[in-house]
C-alpha positions in Angstrom: 40.1 145.7 126.2 43.3 144.3 125.5 45.0 147.4 126.6 43.2 146.9 129.6 44.8 143.6 130.3 41.1 141.9 129.4 42.3 139.8 127.1 39.5 137.4 127.2 36.7 140.1 126.6 39.2 141.8 123.7 39.1 138.3 122.0 35.3 137.8 122.2 34.7 140.9 120.6 37.3 140.2 118.0 36.2 137.2 116.8 32.4 137.9 116.9 33.3 141.0 114.5 35.8 138.5 112.5 32.9 136.1 112.1 30.2 139.0 110.9 32.2 140.6 108.1 32.8 139.0 104.7 36.4 137.3 103.9 37.2 140.5 101.7 36.5 143.0 104.3 39.4 145.5 104.7 39.6 145.2 108.3 40.1 141.7 108.2 44.3 141.9 108.4 43.4 144.0 111.2 41.6 141.7 113.1 43.7 138.9 112.8 46.7 141.3 114.0 44.9 142.1 117.2 44.0 138.5 117.9 47.7 137.8 117.5 48.5 140.7 120.0 45.9 139.2 122.8 47.4 135.9 122.3 50.9 137.2 122.7 50.0 139.2 125.8 48.0 136.4 127.2 51.3 134.4 127.0 49.5 132.0 124.2 52.8 132.2 121.7 51.8 129.5 119.2 48.2 131.1 118.1 49.8 134.5 118.6 52.5 133.8 115.9 49.7 132.0 113.5 47.7 135.1 113.3 50.2 137.4 113.1 51.5 135.3 110.4 48.1 135.6 108.6 47.8 138.7 108.9 51.5 139.8 107.4 50.1 137.3 103.8 46.7 139.2 103.7 48.5 142.8 104.3 50.9 141.6 101.9 48.4 140.5 99.8 46.3 143.8 100.0 49.4 146.5 99.1 50.9 144.7 96.5 53.5 145.3 94.4 54.8 147.9 97.1 55.1 145.7 99.8 55.3 148.0 102.7 53.3 149.9 104.7 52.8 150.7 108.4 50.8 148.0 109.6 53.2 145.4 107.9 55.5 147.1 110.0 54.1 146.6 113.2 53.1 143.2 112.2 56.9 142.5 112.0 57.6 144.1 114.9 55.1 142.1 116.8 56.5 138.6 115.4 60.2 140.1 116.6 58.5 140.0 119.9 57.7 136.8 120.1 61.0 135.3 119.1 62.4 137.6 121.6 60.4 136.2 124.3 61.5 132.5 123.1 65.2 133.5 123.4 65.7 133.3 119.3 67.2 137.1 119.5 68.7 136.4 115.9 65.1 135.9 114.5 63.9 138.8 116.6 66.8 140.8 115.4 65.9 140.1 111.8 62.2 140.9 112.2 63.1 144.0 114.1 65.1 145.8 111.7 62.9 145.0 108.8 60.1 146.8 110.9 62.1 149.5 111.5 63.3 150.1 108.0 59.6 149.9 107.0 58.6 152.5 109.7 61.3 154.6 108.5 60.3 154.7 105.4 56.4 155.3 105.9 57.1 157.9 108.3 59.9 159.7 106.5 58.7 163.5 107.5 58.2 162.0 111.0 61.6 160.3 112.2 60.6 160.7 115.6 56.9 158.9 115.6 56.5 156.9 118.7 56.3 153.8 116.4 59.9 153.8 115.6 60.9 154.4 119.0 59.1 151.3 120.4 61.2 149.6 117.9 64.4 151.4 118.6 63.7 150.0 122.2 63.1 146.1 120.8 66.4 146.6 119.2 68.5 147.6 122.6 66.9 144.8 124.1 68.8 142.4 122.2 72.2 144.7 122.3 71.1 144.3 126.4 70.7 140.8 126.2 74.0 140.1 124.2 75.7 142.0 127.1 76.3 145.4 125.1 74.8 147.5 127.7 76.6 150.6 126.2 74.7 150.6 123.0 71.4 149.3 124.7 71.2 152.3 126.6 71.9 154.5 124.0 69.0 152.9 122.1 66.5 153.4 125.3 67.5 156.9 125.8 67.3 157.5 122.4 63.3 155.9 122.5 62.5 157.7 125.6 63.3 161.3 124.4 61.2 160.7 121.4 58.5 159.3 123.1 58.6 162.5 125.6 58.3 164.5 122.5 55.4 163.0 121.0 53.3 161.4 123.7 51.4 162.9 126.5 53.7 162.8 130.1 51.8 159.9 131.9 51.7 157.8 128.8 52.1 154.0 129.7 54.7 153.8 126.6 57.2 156.4 128.7 56.2 154.4 131.7 58.0 151.2 129.8 60.9 153.3 128.8 61.5 154.2 132.3 61.1 150.5 133.2 63.7 150.0 130.5 66.3 152.4 131.6 65.9 151.1 135.0 67.0 147.3 134.2 69.8 148.8 132.0 71.1 150.9 134.9 70.4 147.9 137.2 72.7 145.6 135.0 75.8 148.7 135.6 74.8 148.0 138.9 73.8 151.6 139.1 70.9 150.6 141.7 70.0 154.2 142.8 69.5 155.3 139.8 67.6 152.3 138.4 65.1 152.4 141.3 64.4 155.7 140.8 63.5 154.7 137.2 61.0 152.3 138.5 59.2 154.1 140.9 58.5 156.6 138.2 57.3 153.5 136.0 55.2 152.3 138.7 53.5 155.7 139.8 52.9 156.3 135.7 51.7 152.9 135.4 49.3 152.7 138.4 47.7 156.4 137.7 46.7 155.4 133.7 46.4 151.7 133.9 43.7 149.3 135.7 45.5 147.8 138.9 45.7 144.4 137.6 47.2 145.1 134.2 50.4 143.0 133.5 53.1 145.9 132.7 52.5 146.9 136.7 53.6 143.4 137.7 56.6 143.8 135.3 57.9 147.0 136.9 57.2 145.4 140.6 59.1 142.7 139.7 62.0 144.7 138.9 61.7 146.8 142.0 61.9 143.8 143.9 65.1 142.2 142.3 66.9 145.5 143.3 65.3 145.5 147.0 66.8 141.9 147.1 70.6 143.1 146.0 70.3 145.1 148.6 69.2 143.0 151.5 65.9 144.4 151.8 64.1 141.0 151.8 60.8 142.1 153.4 60.2 145.1 150.2 61.2 142.4 147.7 58.9 139.7 149.1 56.1 142.2 148.9 56.8 143.6 145.4 57.1 139.9 143.7 54.0 138.8 145.9 51.8 141.5 144.3 53.3 141.0 140.8 52.3 137.2 141.4 48.9 138.3 142.1 48.4 140.5 139.3 49.4 137.9 136.6 47.9 135.1 138.3 44.4 137.0 137.8 45.3 138.3 134.2 47.5 135.8 132.4 47.6 132.0 131.2 48.9 129.7 133.6 51.8 128.8 131.5 53.0 132.5 130.7 56.9 133.1 130.9 56.0 136.4 132.8 54.7 133.7 135.5 58.1 131.7 135.2 60.4 134.6 135.8 58.1 135.7 138.8 58.5 132.4 140.2 62.5 132.6 139.7 62.4 135.7 141.7 60.4 134.4 144.6 63.1 131.1 144.2 66.4 133.4 144.3 64.6 135.5 147.4 63.9 132.3 149.5 67.4 130.6 148.6 69.0 133.6 149.7 67.2 133.6 153.1 67.9 129.6 153.6 64.0 128.8 152.8 64.9 126.1 150.8 61.4 124.8 150.8 59.6 127.3 149.7 62.3 127.9 147.1 62.1 124.5 145.6 58.2 125.1 145.1 58.7 128.3 143.3 61.9 126.5 141.4 59.4 123.6 140.2 56.6 126.0 139.3 59.1 127.8 137.4 59.8 124.8 135.8 56.7 123.2 135.1 55.8 126.5 132.9 59.3 126.3 130.9 58.5 122.5 129.7 55.4 123.8 128.4 57.1 126.2 125.9 60.6 124.6 125.2 62.4 121.1 124.8 63.5 118.9 127.2 66.9 119.5 126.2 66.6 123.3 125.8 69.0 125.4 128.0 66.5 126.8 130.0 65.2 123.6 131.1 68.3 122.1 131.6 69.3 125.3 134.0 66.1 124.9 136.0 66.5 121.5 136.4 69.8 122.2 137.8 68.7 124.9 139.9 66.3 122.3 141.9 68.8 119.6 142.6 71.1 122.3 143.8 67.9 123.1 146.2 67.3 119.8 147.3 71.1 119.1 148.3 70.9 122.0 150.6 67.6 120.8 151.6 69.2 117.1 152.5 72.6 118.8 154.4 69.8 120.8 156.3 68.0 117.6 157.4 71.3 115.8 158.3 72.7 118.8 160.2 69.4 119.0 162.2 69.5 115.4 162.7 73.1 115.7 163.8 72.5 118.4 166.4 69.1 116.3 167.9 71.4 113.6 168.1 73.8 115.6 170.2 71.5 117.0 172.4 70.0 113.5 173.6 
């Protein structure tokens, strides 16, 4: 249910299982892990972190004194995901590197395992966000090749790798290569995932950005609108992915001088950010600056229209 984007159903099943098991049951840590995953994918980061940290304590207690396993490595990786989404890249990298070391130790005879590839991708994302695109591209390509060796040709994880490669090519201003990766990723995801899966909306958003940069505003709007519909149907109303989509719509409308629509999208983004970050957070301040700039453009437009009307009369 979770992999299909059915987060409410997944949470319900997991909690029902949890309530029926004794506290000492071996499956308890894994259930807390998956509850954390459900909350994370839904955008509820605080309970997700709590579930993951509780799972981590139980997992470590279970396997002492060695204190390393694939279960612990997965939990470390997923905690890193939360910190990455919250822009805490130093913390995220620390968790990813600990996860990678543990996975490589646990999978000593299978160094091309997809789980190792997943963590390499995450570390690549850290480098991308820091502006080291060459290092990020190398890690993304390594991860992609590992997944192709180990997974079915249409596996969603391979589609995710294509999406990540598209992001790198886009940031390198190679829009043709980026769009090609996004289209392949989208086709693969639409084949194997439910139509409302959030992973599909992520790739639609990325395609929309390319179309906007190329000046094809109609295609960009179509991609953003489809992405928004998927996210509104499956994610919590304060999910940060929604904030990103509102940001994309804001930029698109601003580029076309549709300032009222841009303002609405910018305000929606700000409302979501304020549920996750303090008022003095850089992201919140940037969103407020954007709203201020849009309001200036609206005032300027109103003045110009008033001036034109007065001249006409």
